[in-house]
C-alpha positions, 0 to 999 in steps of 0.5 A: 692443673688443680686436683680435687678429691672428695669422699665420705668415710664411715668407721666403727668406734674401734677405727683409727689411722695407723700413722700420721698422714702427710699429703700435699693437698689442703684438707677440709673435713666435716664430722658428719656423725659421731665423735673422735680425736684429731691428732698432730705432732703437737696435740690431740683434740676431741672432735664431734659432729658439726665440727669442720677440721681444716688441715694445711698441706704437708701437716702430719695428722690422723683421726681416731674414732671414739664412737661410730663416725662419718667424715665428709672429706675434700682434698684439693691441690694447686687451686687458684690463689683467690680460692686458696686465700679463703682457706688461708684466712681460716687457718693461722700460721699454717696450722690445722684449725677446728671450726665450730658451727652452730647446729643450723649452720652445720646442717646447711654446710652438710647439705652443701657438701652433699650437693657438692658430691653430687656435682662431683660425680656428674657429667659436666661440660666444664668440670674443673670450673664447676669444682673450683666454684663449689670449693670457693662456695664451701670456703666462703660459707665457712668464712661467714659462719665459723667460730673460734670458741664456745663463747662465740658459739653460745651466741650463735646458738641464740641466733639459731634460736631466734631464726627458729622462733621468729613468731615469738617476742624477743626477751633479752633476759631469757636469751642472755640466760640461755647464753650464760651471760649477763644482759649487758654482756649478751647484748655486746657479744651479740652485736659484735657477732651480728652487727645489730641488736637481737630485736633488729636481727629478728626483724631481719629474719622475719623480713627474709622469711616473709619475702620467701613465703611471698615469692615461693608460695601461694599462701594468703597474707594472713597465713604468712603474717601468722607464721612470722609473728603478726596476729593482725594482717593490718600490722603485718602490712604496715610493718612490711611497707615501712621496711620495703616501701610497698605493701606485701601484696604489691611486692608479691605481684612485682616479683611475679611480673619480674620472673615472667 
């Protein structure tokens, strides 16, 4: 029978674990605020807000604060093999791993974790089934958005920047400079991470945002066009129709008919 525990821990800058802890559960801990040290028998690594620490079962470890710090912790034991496989995919040789998330992805993960805590304390008809699905969702998110190093992270920051500035034109020179790479090096690393060019990625983000605004709001088409970087409604309509096969107004009507 699966056993899952979860909590948020908050400590001042003088706090530290008294010993190296060992427990049979796998551990998923996000640093929500502050910074500190993560220790095992073999090493000591600095950790800070936005990072997630994955600790396999029975690995001695401890945390130590360097500033006021908050952790979001999940401990899970005897989980189904397909969920455990997601965890094992993220760690190597049964050793702890520190996952680096971009700022936006860290915020998204923290929102998922807080919703998980709400689910965890709710009265449910099928509690364990809900718990295991949520653990799977959190691990799937980490599999999709984790990075092994700062080089990869610098490119993910550019992805965040593009998502936050979809209304602005893409300037490869500027993005490459922000990532600390040559234009060619930036293009290669971006394509390796996202499977497309920065321009294609921006178009994907624009389309996603346009669909969201069309389906979730009553904003007029010109306002939506402006929000995603089209000053002319005609240009927005042609672009949308080229990608989706119908005009944005028709797409919106189809969504409403579907939901009705």
